[in-house]
Every structure is written in C-alpha cells, then in structure tokens.
C-alpha positions as CSV (number, residue, x, y, z in Angstrom):
1,M,280.8,21.3,-18.7
2,L,283.5,19.9,-16.3
3,L,282.5,19.0,-12.8
4,D,282.9,21.9,-10.3
5,E,285.2,20.2,-7.7
6,E,283.8,22.4,-4.9
7,Q,280.5,20.7,-5.4
8,S,281.8,17.2,-5.8
9,G,281.0,16.2,-2.3
10,L,277.4,17.3,-2.6
11,L,276.9,16.0,-6.1
12,R,277.9,12.5,-5.0
13,T,275.2,12.4,-2.3
14,E,271.8,10.7,-2.6
15,T,269.9,13.7,-4.0
16,H,267.1,12.8,-6.4
17,P,264.7,14.9,-8.5
18,K,261.8,13.3,-6.8
19,R,262.7,15.3,-3.7
20,L,262.0,18.5,-5.6
21,G,258.3,18.1,-5.2
22,I,257.4,18.8,-8.8
23,P,255.4,16.6,-11.2
24,L,257.7,14.2,-13.0
25,T,257.1,11.6,-15.7
26,R,259.3,8.7,-16.6
27,W,260.7,9.1,-20.1
28,G,262.9,6.1,-21.1
29,R,265.6,5.9,-18.4
30,N,265.2,9.7,-17.7
31,L,262.6,11.9,-16.0
32,I,260.9,14.8,-17.7
33,C,258.8,17.8,-16.6
34,S,257.6,21.2,-17.8
35,C,260.4,23.7,-18.0
36,P,259.9,26.5,-15.4
37,F,262.6,28.7,-17.1
38,H,261.0,29.4,-20.5
39,A,257.6,27.7,-21.0
40,P,255.7,26.0,-18.1
41,E,253.4,24.4,-20.5
42,E,256.2,22.7,-22.6
43,T,257.4,19.3,-21.4
44,S,261.0,19.6,-22.5
45,L,263.1,19.6,-19.3
46,F,265.0,16.3,-18.7
47,F,266.5,15.1,-15.4
48,Y,269.2,12.6,-16.1
49,D,272.0,10.7,-14.4
50,A,274.5,10.2,-17.2
51,L,277.6,11.7,-15.6
52,G,277.4,10.0,-12.2
53,Y,275.0,12.4,-10.5
54,W,271.6,13.9,-11.3
55,R,271.5,17.0,-13.6
56,Y,268.8,18.8,-15.6
57,R,268.7,20.1,-19.1
58,C,266.0,21.7,-21.2
59,L,266.3,20.6,-24.8
60,Q,264.4,23.7,-26.0
61,C,265.9,26.7,-24.1
62,G,269.2,25.0,-23.2
63,S,269.0,25.6,-19.4
64,E,271.2,23.1,-17.6
65,G,273.0,22.4,-14.3
66,D,272.9,20.2,-11.3
67,L,270.1,19.9,-8.8
68,V,271.5,22.6,-6.5
69,E,271.4,25.0,-9.4
70,F,267.9,23.9,-10.3
71,V,266.7,24.8,-6.8
72,M,268.7,28.1,-6.9
73,R,267.0,29.2,-10.2
74,S,263.5,27.9,-9.6
75,R,263.0,28.7,-5.9
76,F,265.5,31.5,-5.0
77,N,265.8,33.4,-8.2
78,G,265.5,36.7,-6.5
79,L,268.5,36.3,-4.3
80,D,272.2,36.8,-5.1
81,D,274.2,33.7,-6.1
82,S,275.8,33.2,-2.7
83,S,272.5,33.5,-0.8
84,A,270.6,31.4,-3.3
85,R,273.3,28.7,-3.0
86,K,273.0,28.7,0.8
87,E,269.2,28.4,0.6
88,A,269.5,25.6,-1.9
89,L,271.9,23.6,0.3
90,D,269.6,24.1,3.2
91,F,266.8,22.8,1.1
92,W,268.7,19.5,0.5
93,G,269.7,19.3,4.1
94,T,272.3,16.8,5.3
95,N,272.9,13.8,3.1
96,T,275.0,10.8,3.5
97,S,277.6,10.0,0.8
98,K,277.0,7.0,-1.4
99,E,280.6,6.0,-1.1
100,Q,280.9,5.3,2.6
101,D,282.9,2.2,3.2
102,D,281.1,-0.8,4.6
103,P,283.6,-3.1,6.4
104,E,281.4,-6.1,5.5
105,E,281.2,-5.2,1.8
106,H,282.6,-7.6,-0.7
107,P,285.8,-6.2,-2.4
108,W,284.2,-6.7,-5.8
109,V,281.3,-4.4,-4.8
110,K,283.7,-1.8,-3.6
111,E,285.6,-1.9,-6.9
112,V,282.4,-1.6,-9.0
113,G,280.8,1.2,-6.9
114,G,283.9,2.9,-5.5
115,E,287.2,3.7,-7.0
116,K,286.5,2.2,-10.4
117,S,283.3,4.2,-10.7
118,R,285.1,7.4,-9.8
119,V,287.7,6.8,-12.6
120,L,285.1,5.8,-15.2
121,E,282.7,8.7,-14.3
122,S,285.7,11.1,-14.6
123,F,286.4,9.7,-18.0
124,V,282.7,10.1,-19.0
125,R,282.7,13.8,-17.8
126,Y,286.0,14.5,-19.6
127,C,284.8,13.0,-22.8
128,H,281.5,14.9,-22.8
129,W,283.4,18.1,-22.2
130,A,285.6,17.1,-25.2
131,A,282.5,16.5,-27.3
132,C,281.3,20.0,-26.6
133,K,284.6,21.3,-27.9
134,S,285.0,19.0,-30.9
135,E,283.6,19.9,-34.3
136,T,284.4,16.4,-35.5
137,S,282.2,14.7,-32.9
138,A,279.4,17.3,-33.3
139,N,279.3,16.6,-37.0
140,Y,279.3,12.9,-36.5
141,L,276.4,13.1,-33.9
142,S,274.5,15.5,-36.1
143,E,274.7,13.1,-39.0
144,R,273.0,10.5,-36.7
145,G,270.4,13.0,-35.7
146,W,271.8,13.8,-32.2
147,S,272.5,17.3,-30.8
148,I,275.2,17.8,-28.1
149,G,272.4,18.5,-25.6
150,Q,270.7,15.2,-26.3
151,A,274.1,13.4,-26.1
152,Q,274.6,14.9,-22.7
153,L,271.5,13.1,-21.4
154,Y,273.3,9.8,-21.9
155,G,276.9,10.8,-21.2
156,I,277.9,10.5,-24.9
157,G,281.3,12.0,-25.4
158,Y,284.4,12.1,-27.6
159,Y,287.9,10.7,-27.0
160,S,290.6,11.9,-29.3
161,G,292.8,8.8,-28.9
162,D,295.5,10.7,-26.8
163,P,295.3,9.7,-23.1
164,E,297.6,12.5,-21.8
165,P,295.0,15.3,-21.5
166,F,292.7,13.0,-19.6
167,V,295.5,11.9,-17.3
168,S,296.3,15.5,-16.5
169,Y,292.7,16.2,-15.8
170,C,292.5,13.2,-13.5
171,M,295.6,14.3,-11.5
172,M,293.9,17.7,-10.8
173,A,290.9,15.7,-9.5
174,G,293.0,13.6,-7.2
175,I,293.1,10.5,-9.4
176,E,296.5,8.9,-9.8
177,R,297.9,7.8,-13.2
178,H,298.1,4.1,-12.0
179,Q,294.4,4.2,-11.2
180,V,293.6,5.3,-14.7
181,S,295.8,2.6,-16.2
182,F,294.3,0.0,-13.9
183,Y,290.6,0.7,-14.5
184,L,290.8,2.0,-18.1
185,D,293.2,-0.7,-19.1
186,N,292.4,-0.4,-22.9
187,L,292.8,3.4,-23.0
188,E,296.2,3.3,-24.6
189,V,295.5,0.4,-26.9
190,F,293.2,2.2,-29.3
191,H,294.4,5.5,-30.6
192,E,291.7,6.4,-33.1
193,P,289.2,9.2,-32.3
194,R,286.0,7.6,-31.0
195,I,282.6,8.5,-29.7
196,T,282.3,7.3,-26.1
197,I,279.2,5.8,-24.5
198,P,279.0,4.8,-20.8
199,A,277.5,1.4,-19.9
200,R,275.8,1.0,-16.6
201,N,274.5,-2.0,-14.6
202,S,271.0,-2.2,-13.3
203,K,271.9,-0.1,-10.3
204,G,273.0,2.8,-12.5
205,I,276.7,2.3,-11.8
206,I,279.1,2.6,-14.7
207,H,280.9,-0.7,-15.3
208,S,282.5,0.2,-18.7
209,V,282.8,2.9,-21.3
210,Y,282.5,1.8,-24.9
211,G,284.2,3.6,-27.8
212,R,282.7,3.7,-31.3
213,S,285.0,4.5,-34.2
214,M,283.9,7.3,-36.5
215,D,285.7,5.5,-39.3
216,P,283.2,3.0,-40.9
217,N,286.1,1.0,-42.5
218,L,287.8,0.0,-39.2
219,G,286.3,-3.5,-39.3
220,P,286.2,-5.6,-36.1
221,D,287.5,-2.7,-33.9
222,T,284.5,-0.5,-34.7
223,Y,283.3,-1.0,-31.1
224,V,285.8,-1.4,-28.2
225,S,285.6,-1.3,-24.4
226,F,288.0,1.1,-22.7
227,A,287.6,-0.7,-19.4
228,S,287.6,-4.5,-19.0
229,G,284.5,-5.7,-17.4
230,P,281.4,-8.0,-17.8
231,T,280.4,-8.4,-21.4
232,D,277.0,-9.9,-20.7
233,I,275.2,-7.0,-19.1
234,P,272.7,-5.6,-21.6
235,F,273.4,-2.0,-22.5
236,N,270.9,0.4,-20.9
237,I,269.6,-2.2,-18.5
238,Q,267.2,-0.8,-15.8
239,Q,265.5,-2.1,-12.7
240,D,261.7,-2.9,-12.7
241,N,261.7,-3.6,-16.4
242,D,258.8,-6.0,-17.1
243,H,258.9,-6.1,-20.9
244,P,262.4,-5.3,-22.1
245,I,262.9,-4.7,-25.9
246,I,266.2,-6.1,-27.0
247,V,267.9,-4.4,-30.0
248,E,271.4,-4.7,-31.5
249,G,273.2,-1.4,-31.7
250,F,274.0,1.4,-29.1
251,F,272.2,4.1,-31.1
252,D,269.2,1.8,-31.6
253,A,268.8,1.7,-27.8
254,L,269.7,5.3,-27.2
255,T,267.4,6.8,-29.9
256,A,264.5,4.6,-28.7
257,D,265.1,5.7,-25.1
258,L,265.3,9.4,-26.1
259,A,261.9,8.9,-27.8
260,G,260.5,7.7,-24.5
261,I,260.2,4.0,-25.3
262,P,260.7,2.3,-21.9
263,G,263.0,-0.7,-21.3
264,V,265.0,-0.7,-24.5
265,V,268.3,-2.6,-24.1
266,S,271.1,-3.6,-26.5
267,T,273.3,-6.6,-26.8
268,T,275.9,-4.3,-28.4
269,Y,276.1,-6.6,-31.5
270,Q,276.8,-9.7,-29.5
271,E,274.8,-12.9,-29.6
272,L,271.9,-12.9,-27.2
273,T,272.9,-15.4,-24.4
274,Q,271.2,-17.0,-21.4
275,S,273.4,-14.8,-19.2
276,H,271.8,-11.7,-20.8
277,L,268.3,-13.1,-20.2
278,Y,269.2,-14.0,-16.6
279,K,270.1,-10.4,-15.9
280,L,266.9,-9.1,-17.5
281,K,264.8,-11.6,-15.6
282,A,266.5,-10.4,-12.3
283,C,265.4,-6.9,-13.2
284,G,261.7,-8.1,-13.4
285,A,261.4,-9.2,-17.0
286,D,258.5,-11.7,-17.7
287,S,258.6,-11.3,-21.5
288,I,261.1,-10.1,-24.0
289,T,260.9,-8.7,-27.6
290,V,263.9,-9.1,-29.8
291,I,264.1,-6.7,-32.8
292,L,266.8,-7.6,-35.4
293,R,268.1,-6.0,-38.6
294,R,267.4,-8.1,-41.6
295,E,270.5,-10.1,-42.6
296,N,271.3,-11.4,-46.1
297,N,271.5,-14.9,-44.8
298,R,267.9,-15.3,-43.7
299,R,268.4,-19.1,-43.0
300,D,271.1,-18.5,-40.4
301,Q,269.1,-15.6,-38.9
302,E,266.1,-17.9,-38.6
303,F,268.0,-20.6,-36.8
304,R,269.4,-18.0,-34.4
305,I,265.9,-16.7,-33.6
306,Q,264.8,-20.3,-32.9
307,K,267.7,-20.6,-30.5
308,Y,266.7,-17.3,-28.7
309,L,263.1,-18.7,-28.4
310,G,264.4,-21.8,-26.8
311,L,266.5,-19.8,-24.3
312,A,263.5,-17.6,-23.4
313,E,261.2,-20.6,-22.9
314,S,263.8,-22.4,-20.7
315,L,263.6,-19.4,-18.3
316,G,259.8,-19.1,-18.5
317,L,259.9,-15.8,-20.5
318,K,257.4,-14.9,-23.1
319,F,259.0,-14.2,-26.4
320,K,258.4,-12.0,-29.5
321,S,260.7,-11.5,-32.5
322,I,260.6,-8.8,-35.1
323,I,262.8,-8.6,-38.2
324,L,262.9,-5.1,-39.7
325,P,262.6,-4.4,-43.4
326,K,265.8,-4.5,-45.5
327,E,268.3,-1.8,-44.5
328,E,266.1,-0.5,-41.7
329,T,267.3,-0.2,-38.1
330,V,265.4,0.7,-34.9
331,D,267.3,4.0,-34.9
332,L,266.0,4.9,-38.4
333,V,262.5,3.6,-37.8
334,V,262.1,5.7,-34.6
335,R,263.6,8.8,-36.2
336,K,261.5,8.5,-39.4
337,N,258.2,7.3,-37.9
338,G,258.3,8.1,-34.2
339,A,258.0,5.9,-31.1
340,D,254.3,5.1,-31.5
341,Q,254.8,3.2,-34.8
342,L,257.4,0.9,-33.2
343,L,255.3,0.4,-30.1
344,E,252.3,-0.4,-32.3
345,L,254.4,-2.9,-34.2
346,I,255.5,-4.6,-31.0
347,H,251.9,-4.6,-29.7
348,H,250.5,-6.2,-32.8
349,T,253.3,-8.8,-33.1
350,E,252.0,-12.2,-32.0
351,E,253.7,-13.9,-29.1
352,D,256.1,-16.6,-30.3
353,T,255.8,-20.3,-29.6
354,T,257.6,-22.9,-31.8
355,H,254.4,-23.2,-33.9
356,T,253.4,-19.6,-34.1
357,H,256.9,-18.6,-34.9
358,R,257.0,-20.8,-37.9
359,R,253.7,-19.5,-39.1
360,S,254.7,-15.8,-38.6
361,V,258.0,-16.3,-40.5
362,L,256.1,-18.0,-43.3
363,L,253.7,-15.2,-43.6
364,Q,256.5,-12.6,-43.5
365,D,258.4,-14.5,-46.2
366,I,255.3,-14.7,-48.5
367,K,254.8,-10.9,-48.2
368,E,258.5,-10.2,-48.8
369,N,258.6,-12.5,-51.8
370,F,255.6,-10.7,-53.3
371,D,257.0,-7.2,-52.6
372,T,260.4,-8.2,-54.2
373,A,258.6,-9.5,-57.3
374,M,256.4,-6.4,-57.7
375,G,259.4,-4.1,-57.1
376,C,261.2,-5.5,-60.2
377,P,260.1,-3.8,-63.5
378,P,259.2,-6.0,-66.5
379,E,262.3,-4.9,-68.5
380,M,264.8,-5.7,-65.7
381,S,266.5,-9.0,-65.2
382,V,266.1,-10.6,-61.8
383,G,269.5,-12.3,-62.0
384,Y,273.0,-11.3,-63.1
385,S,273.3,-10.6,-66.9
386,L,275.6,-12.4,-69.4
387,P,276.1,-9.8,-72.2
388,S,277.9,-12.4,-74.4
389,F,274.8,-14.6,-74.0
390,P,271.8,-12.2,-74.5
391,K,269.3,-14.9,-75.6
392,L,270.2,-17.1,-72.7
393,T,270.0,-14.2,-70.2
394,Q,266.5,-13.3,-71.5
395,T,265.3,-16.9,-71.4
396,I,266.4,-17.6,-67.8
397,D,266.0,-14.0,-66.7
398,G,269.6,-13.8,-65.7
399,I,271.7,-15.9,-63.4
400,Q,269.7,-16.2,-60.3
401,S,270.2,-17.9,-56.9
402,G,270.5,-21.7,-57.6
403,Y,272.7,-24.8,-57.8
404,F,273.7,-25.3,-61.5
405,F,275.8,-28.2,-62.9
406,L,277.9,-27.6,-66.0
407,S,279.6,-30.2,-68.1
408,A,281.0,-30.5,-71.7
409,Q,282.0,-32.9,-74.4
410,P,284.9,-32.8,-75.0
411,F,285.5,-32.3,-71.2
412,G,288.1,-29.5,-71.7
413,L,285.3,-27.1,-72.9
414,K,283.9,-27.2,-69.3
415,T,286.6,-24.9,-67.9
416,T,286.5,-22.7,-71.0
417,A,282.7,-22.2,-70.6
418,L,283.0,-21.5,-66.8
419,I,285.7,-18.9,-67.3
420,S,283.7,-17.3,-70.2
421,F,280.7,-17.1,-67.9
422,A,282.9,-15.7,-65.0
423,L,284.3,-12.9,-67.1
424,D,280.9,-11.9,-68.5
425,L,279.5,-11.8,-65.0
426,I,282.3,-9.7,-63.5
427,E,282.5,-7.3,-66.4
428,S,278.8,-6.5,-66.5
429,N,277.7,-6.7,-62.9
430,K,279.7,-4.1,-61.0
431,K,278.7,-5.1,-57.5
432,L,279.2,-8.8,-58.0
433,K,282.1,-10.7,-56.3
434,L,283.0,-14.0,-57.9
435,I,285.0,-16.8,-56.2
436,Y,286.4,-19.3,-58.7
437,I,287.5,-22.5,-57.0
438,A,289.9,-24.4,-59.3
439,L,290.1,-28.0,-58.0
440,E,291.3,-29.5,-61.4
441,T,293.5,-26.8,-62.8
442,P,296.5,-25.0,-61.4
443,R,295.6,-21.4,-60.5
444,R,298.3,-20.0,-62.8
445,Q,296.6,-21.6,-65.8
446,I,293.4,-19.9,-64.8
447,F,295.3,-16.6,-64.8
448,D,296.6,-17.3,-68.3
449,R,293.1,-18.2,-69.6
450,I,291.5,-15.0,-68.2
451,V,294.3,-12.8,-69.5
452,A,294.0,-14.5,-72.9
453,M,290.3,-14.0,-73.1
454,I,290.6,-10.3,-72.0
455,S,293.4,-9.5,-74.4
456,E,291.9,-11.7,-77.2
457,E,295.2,-13.6,-77.6
458,S,296.0,-17.3,-77.3
459,I,296.9,-18.9,-74.0
460,L,300.3,-19.7,-75.5
461,S,300.9,-16.1,-76.4
462,V,300.4,-14.8,-72.8
463,R,303.0,-17.1,-71.4
464,K,306.0,-15.4,-72.9
465,Q,307.0,-12.1,-74.5
466,S,305.9,-11.6,-78.1
467,P,308.1,-10.1,-80.8
468,T,305.1,-7.8,-81.6
469,E,304.9,-4.9,-79.2
470,A,301.2,-4.5,-79.8
471,V,300.6,-8.0,-78.6
472,N,302.7,-7.4,-75.4
473,Q,300.7,-4.2,-74.8
474,R,297.3,-6.1,-75.0
475,I,298.6,-8.8,-72.7
476,L,299.8,-6.0,-70.2
477,E,296.4,-4.4,-70.3
478,G,294.6,-7.7,-69.8
479,T,296.9,-8.5,-66.8
480,K,296.1,-5.0,-65.4
481,E,292.4,-5.7,-65.7
482,L,292.7,-9.0,-63.9
483,I,294.8,-7.3,-61.2
484,S,292.1,-4.6,-60.8
485,Y,289.4,-7.2,-60.2
486,V,291.5,-8.8,-57.5
487,R,292.5,-5.5,-55.9
488,N,288.9,-4.3,-55.8
489,N,287.9,-7.6,-54.2
490,R,285.6,-8.6,-57.0
491,L,287.5,-11.8,-58.0
492,E,289.2,-14.5,-56.0
493,I,290.7,-17.7,-57.5
494,W,291.2,-20.5,-55.0
495,E,293.3,-23.6,-55.3
496,D,293.0,-26.9,-53.4
497,S,294.9,-27.1,-50.1
498,P,295.5,-29.8,-47.5
499,T,292.9,-28.3,-45.1
500,F,290.3,-27.4,-47.8
501,D,287.0,-29.3,-47.5
502,N,283.3,-28.7,-47.5
503,V,283.2,-27.5,-43.9
504,E,285.9,-25.0,-44.4
505,L,284.2,-23.9,-47.6
506,M,280.9,-23.2,-45.8
507,K,282.7,-21.3,-43.1
508,I,284.6,-19.0,-45.4
509,L,281.7,-18.3,-47.7
510,K,279.4,-17.4,-44.8
511,E,282.0,-14.8,-43.8
512,E,282.3,-13.6,-47.4
513,L,278.6,-13.2,-47.7
514,K,278.5,-10.8,-44.8
515,D,280.7,-8.3,-46.6
516,H,279.5,-9.1,-50.2
517,P,275.8,-9.8,-50.6
518,D,276.3,-10.1,-54.3
519,L,278.3,-13.2,-54.3
520,L,278.6,-16.0,-56.9
521,V,280.7,-19.2,-56.6
522,I,282.1,-21.5,-59.3
523,V,283.5,-24.9,-58.2
524,D,285.5,-26.2,-61.2
525,G,286.0,-29.9,-60.5
526,I,283.4,-30.8,-58.0
527,D,284.5,-34.5,-58.2
528,H,287.7,-33.5,-56.4
529,L,286.1,-31.7,-53.4
530,R,287.0,-33.3,-50.1
531,I,284.0,-34.1,-47.9
532,S,284.7,-34.2,-44.1
533,D,281.2,-34.8,-42.8
534,R,277.9,-36.6,-43.7
535,P,279.4,-40.1,-43.0
536,D,275.8,-41.4,-43.0
537,I,275.8,-41.1,-46.8
538,L,277.9,-43.9,-48.4
539,D,277.9,-42.9,-52.1
540,I,280.5,-40.2,-52.6
541,H,278.5,-38.4,-55.4
542,E,275.5,-38.4,-53.2
543,R,277.5,-36.9,-50.4
544,R,279.0,-34.2,-52.6
545,S,275.6,-33.3,-54.0
546,S,274.1,-33.1,-50.5
547,V,276.8,-30.8,-49.1
548,M,276.4,-28.5,-52.2
549,L,272.7,-28.4,-51.6
550,D,273.4,-27.5,-47.9
551,L,275.8,-24.8,-49.1
552,Y,273.2,-23.4,-51.5
553,K,270.4,-23.4,-49.0
554,A,272.6,-21.7,-46.3
555,L,273.9,-19.0,-48.6
556,D,271.0,-18.5,-51.2
557,I,273.4,-17.5,-54.0
558,P,274.2,-18.7,-57.5
559,I,276.6,-21.7,-57.4
560,F,278.0,-23.3,-60.6
561,L,279.5,-26.8,-60.3
562,G,281.8,-28.1,-63.1
563,G,281.9,-31.9,-63.4
564,E,281.7,-34.8,-65.8
565,L,278.6,-36.0,-67.6
566,I,278.2,-38.2,-70.7
567,N,275.8,-37.6,-73.5
568,S,274.3,-40.9,-74.7
569,D,271.4,-42.1,-76.7
570,V,269.2,-41.7,-73.7
571,G,270.4,-38.1,-72.9
572,L,272.8,-36.8,-70.4
573,V,274.1,-39.5,-68.1
574,G,276.3,-39.1,-65.0
575,P,276.2,-39.3,-61.2
576,R,272.4,-39.4,-60.5
577,P,272.5,-36.9,-57.5
578,Y,273.9,-34.1,-59.6
579,L,271.3,-34.6,-62.3
580,R,268.5,-34.9,-59.8
581,D,269.5,-32.1,-57.4
582,A,270.7,-29.3,-59.8
583,D,268.2,-26.5,-60.6
584,A,269.6,-26.6,-64.2
585,I,272.2,-28.5,-66.2
586,Y,274.3,-26.6,-68.7
587,W,275.7,-28.8,-71.4
588,V,278.4,-27.6,-73.9
589,E,279.0,-29.9,-76.9
590,A,281.3,-29.7,-79.9
591,K,279.6,-31.5,-82.8
592,G,280.0,-31.3,-86.6
593,G,282.5,-28.4,-86.4
594,N,280.1,-26.3,-84.2
595,V,279.7,-25.8,-80.5
596,F,276.3,-25.9,-78.9
597,L,275.0,-24.8,-75.5
598,S,271.8,-26.3,-74.0
599,V,270.2,-25.7,-70.6
600,D,267.9,-28.4,-69.2
601,S,265.9,-28.3,-66.0
602,K,263.1,-30.3,-64.3
603,R,262.6,-27.5,-61.8
604,L,262.3,-24.3,-63.8
605,G,259.2,-24.9,-65.9
606,T,260.0,-26.9,-69.0
607,N,262.6,-29.6,-69.3
608,H,264.4,-27.9,-72.2
609,L,265.0,-24.3,-71.3
610,F,267.5,-23.2,-73.9
611,E,269.5,-24.3,-76.9
612,G,271.9,-22.2,-79.0
613,T,275.1,-22.1,-81.1
614,V,278.2,-20.9,-79.4
615,L,281.1,-19.1,-81.1
616,M,284.6,-19.4,-79.8
617,A,287.2,-16.7,-80.4
618,K,289.9,-18.2,-82.6
619,A,292.8,-17.2,-80.4
620,S,291.5,-17.0,-76.8
621,N,288.6,-19.5,-77.1
622,R,286.3,-17.1,-75.2
623,M,282.7,-18.2,-75.8
624,R,279.7,-16.1,-76.9
625,E,276.3,-16.7,-78.5
626,E,276.2,-16.8,-82.3
C-alpha cells in the first residue's frame, strides 16, 4: 500500500507502539502481540518499522495499517471513520517531527537522517507496492518461503529495472528528479528486475537499499546497492545487542529475525572486518557468533576463521564459530528445523580461543570424515573412474584427491598417457572440469592429439584433409566433441605465458574451484614451471615440489604432474623431492614390444599398488588396459 500523503506529517512523528499501552514482546527487530481483530489468544500481530514509520500487520488475518488506524479499529470501532480518526489523533496528542532542523547538526547527519532518508524511504515504499502487484516477485519470494505479508515486515520490495515510474511517483510526493539521481546514484546503472531490501544503521535510519537479482546466473552483480553509502555497517544491526549472530546472506538474517532469533546480522557476503566488529561493539556486543556456509576449500575457510578470531580477541570480544553442514544455510536450517535448534546449536558450541578452536575443528573434521566414508556404498568408487583402466580404477578406488607424479620411458609416452587419462576422466565423469597445463608442448599439438584419440585416427591424419570422406567426417566429429568440452567449460588447455608462475597458478585455480568443486589439474612439464616465491629453498626441484604440495593442500583436488624420471637397476630415479612428496608415482615403460603401467606409493598402503599391460591404439596411440 502506498503512503497516504495526507497522513505523511503524522506518520513521520515520534509515535511508537509502546504508547498504545498493550502487552508487547520483542520478536527479532519487531514487536508482537495478540491480535485484537480476530483471535486475542493468538500472538500473530507484528508492529514493524520497515517503511520509515511504525505499522502493524497480522500474519494470520491480514489486518494491517498505521498506528492511527490501529487506534481507530481497536479503541473507536463503534464510531464512523471521520470521528474515529479524530479520536485517534487526539489519543496521540501533539508530536514533534523527527526531521526538525538543528542548526548545530553536522551536514552528514542531516544527509543520512533527512533528505536522503526521505528519498530512500520513498523508494522502499514504492518497491513494496510494486512487489504486491508483481507476480514475478511473489513467485520468487514464495520459492524462498516468504509471503508478501512477511516481506512487508522488512520492507522487501520489487524493482522492475525501469526508473521512470518511480521518478513519476516521487514527483507527486514532492521529491525532485535530481534528488532521486543524487541519492539513488546506481538506480539507472542496473536494469535487471531485482528484489529490494532496505539496509538500516543502528538508529533505524535507511542508509542504502540493496537489490538482489532474481537471475542466479548474473555472477558478481547478484547483489548491488542502489545508493552509495557505507559498506561496513552489518545488515540488520540493532542497538543494545549483547550477543550478535553474524551470518552471510540477506535472507539468512531476515529468516532468522522473522523466526524471533534476536540480534542476527549479515555481512552481505563480504569479509568480516574490524570495522564491522567496531560497530557491533558500539551497539553493546560483548561476544559474537559467526555462522558460515561450508566451503569446498576448507583450508582457506579455516584460515579466515582464525583471522576473525584474532580480530575479535583484539577488541575484547568473546568468539564462537559454526560451520554448517554441506549445502546448508541459516535460512534453510531455520525453515526446516525452527529457531530453537539453531539457538541450541549456538548455546552448545564452545567459546573459541586459539586452542579450543583447533580442537573443535579437529573433532568436526573427524566426524565429517567418518560420515563421508559411511555415506559411500561399497560398490561405489570414491574417486573419478577411468573406464579404459578398470583394474587400475578398482585397485586405487578411482582418482582421488592427491599429488601424483607421472613419467615414462621413452619420455614421449608421458604426454600420451596424460592425454589418455584426461579423455577418460572427462568422458566418464560428467561433472568434472579438467585443466591441462601444457608447459612442454604447443597447445595446438594437444588439440591434434585429443582429436586423434577421439576420432581414432593418427595425429598426422587430423592435420590435413583426407582423400577419404569417412576419415574427414570422423575428424569433424572428434573436433566437435573437443569443442563441446570447451564450450561446456569442462576442459581448458593452458600454455605457458610470460606472467605464468606458481603464484598466478594458485590464484586462478582458487577462483576456478569456487565455481567447479569437481576440478582436476594436469601439469604436463613440471620441470618448466616458473617459481616466483620460496627463495628460502635453493634446490629448484625442491622448490617446485614444495609449491605443488602447497597447491594440493590449498585446493584438495587431484593433481597430476608430468616430469622426467629414469628407471635404473635400483628402481625409479629422479629429483628426490618428487619421489618423496608424491602420493603415488605412475610409470609407463615400453619394453620388449609391450607397454607397461605401474603405480608405486609409500603413502597408500603397499609400495607397489598396481602393474598391468597397456594397449595403444595403432593410429591414435590412445592407451587402455589390456
């Protein structure tokens, strides 16, 4: 419902539900009481200040309005509307406007609480009215478990992406176009339909309005702010909050607040900073609880929690951290299990110090490790399957997270084996993304080898047109298949570049892992990888092996390294770090007219894990078990 402009003067005054003289209970950031309009015994009527002034709404019978209307209906129901309104206004008496100018007031305070608030509150009211009229937004909110009535409690609205209807509405309300452009300076930048969510400071004044895209594929612009403003004010921050609960998403905070959990704030998917904690402490915080969604990169997440613990300790704040089970969010947990279970979880979580935090993480990891193992049926491979190598797959239980070194004699078979493995993995594991880093071979030659193996033609055949049309057709189909892997973002082939080194590699792969949890990396030619850090290690092989171990520990994915080893009378000989650090060493050897594959490891049970004969296709050289 749009604001009745005749009441705007009154609704801006310092009226508050506490002056009604009825029993009220704090419920999140709202107040609740029994509904006098349909069931006095049912506590379902909310008083809320989401649109810039106090209103009421019953989530059961749908009764709603401002505080004047509440007094009219509850105290003077027997009078006609005009008389009831007069009696209600007399009940409130004379009030002083919140927006009186103070000549001594700092201009920044005037901007936040004055003209800017008026523009932002108008935008919030307009967007909520639009949400009531929009089937798209109603469906979106319904999918998240929200009704329009619940959304109204928090000022959630809908913006179509077209600013003109809102500008016209503002002009009727006495707000000039230049004021809209000045305070909502990003309004014309983003033209996609969005759900809008007002953000308030600790005094309840709107400082920004966020827009959440309803398109899940929009990427970094999923969340935007329509009004430039401070980015370090926790969303849903409130005064007198002793024990704030810090969550990540908007709807995490809103759903928890709707369920009556006090003091839930959100960092809106930003890193928790000291500035966030300063503001919470200024609002009375003496302890904080941080609840995070489980990330695929547990190692990085753990380092980040240790950083948060340090920030909290530096400000004298007690600290708890909770990582939710995989694919769970606070929003889902509260909807599925209710507020009590989340509060119980927080209550029974031990307060963190550096020591207790390490212990709690260890216990959590042990339980998760057991649950993961027991959730895998006996007939299922833990790792990625290699259909062309069924005995190997069974022996090692698939390609699992690890650091594996592959070499061959003659040395050229190394790349053939790596590409054969790569194709097997891509073809049989539909969610897998594979990055092949070719440091010894031009990328075009990798293309030719892959197409040759797919089409079962020789590498020489795929480099020019064949007089046989059937061969050309097979090459075309093989090329299309290679293109489909690339287009579907399941395969990337990287070459060396002047800026490519281990630091760049770590940075890129961390970003890749966020979007592709099923990631596998092959580094063909590890002896040519440039190392730009670890100057404390003099031996170049030791340095390369160390940074690969760092990469593996940070990403926790399968990594194959192709490099040179020699088979001598005493066994495989090569740079000692690779032999020492690798989880397993894959050795391909041509001997006596046959090709053999062996897998050795000092870390995975026995030294000699596997040995078998390998067949190579006559034309394409693609490898498979005999």
